C-alpha positions, 0 to 999 in steps of 0.5 A: 319779261322776257328773259321769263318767254325765253325760259318758257320757250327753252324748257319747251324745246326741251319737252318736245324733244324727251316726247320725241326721242321717248317714241322714236326710241322704244326699250322694254327692260326685262329685269326678271331674274331668270328673264322670262320675258326675253324673247329667244332669237328663233322666236324673234326671227318666226315673228319676221315672219309676220306679214300679215295681221295676226291675231292672238284670243286668249280664253283666260277672263273671268273668275277663277282660281287666284294661283291662276290669274297668275297664268292669265297674267304670265301669258298676257305681259308675254304676249305684249312682248311679241306685240311689242316685237310686232305691231300686227300681232292683236292680242285678245282676252275673252270670256269663255263661259258665253261660248262652252260649247262652241269653244268644245267643238273647236277642239279646245276641252274645258279643265276642272280643277280642285281649288283650296281657298281659305282651308277649303276644297272645290271644283272649278272648271276652266278654258285654257286655251287661245286661238290665233287667227289670220286671214287663212287658218286658226291653230290652237294653242294649249295653256296647261298641257299635260305633264308630270306633276305633283301639283297644281302648283308645279303644272302652273309653271309648267305651263308658264315654261312652255309659254314660248314653245307653245305661242312661237310653235303655232306662230310658225306653224301657221305663217312658215309658206313652204311645209316639211314633206312627210313619207308614211311608209308601207308596202311591208304590212305596216299599221292601217291608216286606221290605227294610226290617224290619231298621230298622223291627222295631227302631223298633218296638220304642221308638215304636207303627209303622204303614204309611200308604197315600197312595192315599187322598188322590185319594178323601178328601184332607181325611180323609187330612190329618187321619189322619197328623196324629195320627202325631208321625213320616212315614217316606218310604222309597225312593218310585220313582213320582212324587208327586201335586200332592194327595200334596205338600200332604199332607205339606207340611201334616203337616209344618206341623203339628208333623210330624216327617219322616225322607227318602231319596230316589234322585233317580236311577234306578239299580238294583244288581241289575240290573247285576249280572244284566247287566253294565252298566245304565243311570242317570237321573234319576227326577222324584218331583215333590218338589223343590219342597218340598224347595226350600222348605226349603232344600235340593236332591238333585242328579242327577249321582251320586258315586264315591268312593275310599273306598268299600264292596266288592261279591263279583264272581266273578273265575273257577273253579277245578274247579267252582266260581267264585272270589269276589273284594272288590273296591271299588266306587266307586258304594257311597261309605263316608261318615262320619257328623258327629263333634261330633253326637249323631246321628252321633258315634261310629258306624262308617261309613255304606255308600251305593248311587248317592248322589248329592249335597246343596245347600243354599239360604239361608234361616232353617233351621238345616242340619247337615251329618250324613253326608259323604264323603271328598274323593276323590269324582268328579261322575257326569251322568246319563243315563250308562252303568254298567259293572261291569267299570269296576270293574277300571280303576285309578284315577287320583287327579285324576279324583277331586278333587270334594271332600266332597260332603254325603248328608244334612243335619239340618233345624231350624226355621221351616220355611214351608211351600211353598204359602205364597201358592199354589193349594191342590190342596183345601182344609182347614181344618187348612191351616197357614202355617209350623211352629213349631221343626220338623225333617226328616233328609233322606238322598239315598240310598234304599237307606240303610236297604235291608238284605240278603235271604238265600234269602227271608229278610232279612238284618241291616242293619249287614253285607253278607252277601257281604263280611261287611264292617260299617256303621252305616247301623242306629245313624245311623238309629235314632239319627236317629228317636231324635232327630227324637222327642225331646222331652227332650233323652235323645239328647243324651247320646251327645254325652257326653265323658270323659277316662279314663286307659288304661295303656300297656301296652308301656311297662309291659311294658318297664319292670315290672323298675323299676316293681316295684322301685319299689313292692316293693323300694324301700319295704323299702330305705327301711323297712331304711335308716330302721331303721339310722338310727334304731339307730344314733342311738338308741345313740348317744343313751343310751350318753352 
């Protein structure tokens, strides 16, 4: 009896010890081949900054296409990894059906999907969104980003690949206490505010944004430079007036002191509005006097305009029915649709970007690392300027032999140690902030000032992503927002956009054609095997015991 009590006691102590260690030593193992649930060091660092409850609401609950159940499962499993890393993260999945209007008011637009099930096509609407909330603010996360994809299966793969970046980016924005600062430059005929609202309003949700006028350089250049250097980044959006030597020196020294820059420049005067009004226009080189500045950084923007057979459309009146003009969307080769570099986090998986009367960029040899971001198709033609551009040329049938100029570079990322353009030169003014070079700096140059220009309809700005007349969708906003994030990213967060996974997708057509066979394999075959086993077992048993 005593021996039994002793054994029971030993077993109880062992079980208690195992339970204690199981609770105190907790570990999750990622057994997937591509380590899709293993959090990056960047994400772990962001999670460590969460010091108050963070509520994540995901609107992926209810009835929706089977393949997007996969997105629901992958999202849930990924968020469980976040919650396992920081217990302050609380996850909740909600059905959006009873609150669709409210979600749309909050900017969470539904996605309409074409679904193929049992060989039949049908439509389905889902809300692929999540909300992240703390006591101070709320951020929305798109779980189905727009991307260059050939099918919904590819779109699903891109969505799953972007899960870590999308959530980490939003959590970082909502928990960061010290926001980076951006100067939006004015004073040289840049785009008016109303044409940049779509882009800048999104920038202002994540960074501190302020208008900065370079006019004050003429009165007090030293103070202007000092004030500009207090910003982390400067955005220069389509200047149309020549920069003075003092203004150029101020920009040069902002860069030399570590300031990041996003240049959106038109090297040719060409206005789409005047062309639509009069039917023709003169396109001629615009002298901004920044060629020497860019040259010192290893870049030259040329003056020929680029026509591309892969282009956006413009809406033109092609006739009248009754008293109503009839419009038709026609290809306009002066508006190239350009693809992004598929291997860089700024441009990976973004849909084509629309440019308007863009120029080609040359890169020069120096110690700066140059990464192409936006490239034309190979079917391009260079149009020297000055030149008369007529709207009626849209009716001309293009000849492929005339479009043989090859791929053209429209945007480039520069990274490295930038030498001052005023090194060994006379300075326009003296300053104690002067530096001869910047260490490990970054800038992005786009040879089109209208890349960030949204349209205006009845006095209200429209979305930069969509053309108000043709309803075409473009990747301009995604490209620019990613560019800003990359330039200001010190943690490597933007690099999470380069994450690549291999998602196994069911071949629906093959599954539909072979459904009878696989139904038999999964349902009928086990029954046949079980029945056969029973017969054989019964036969052997009877034979054995009948002797």
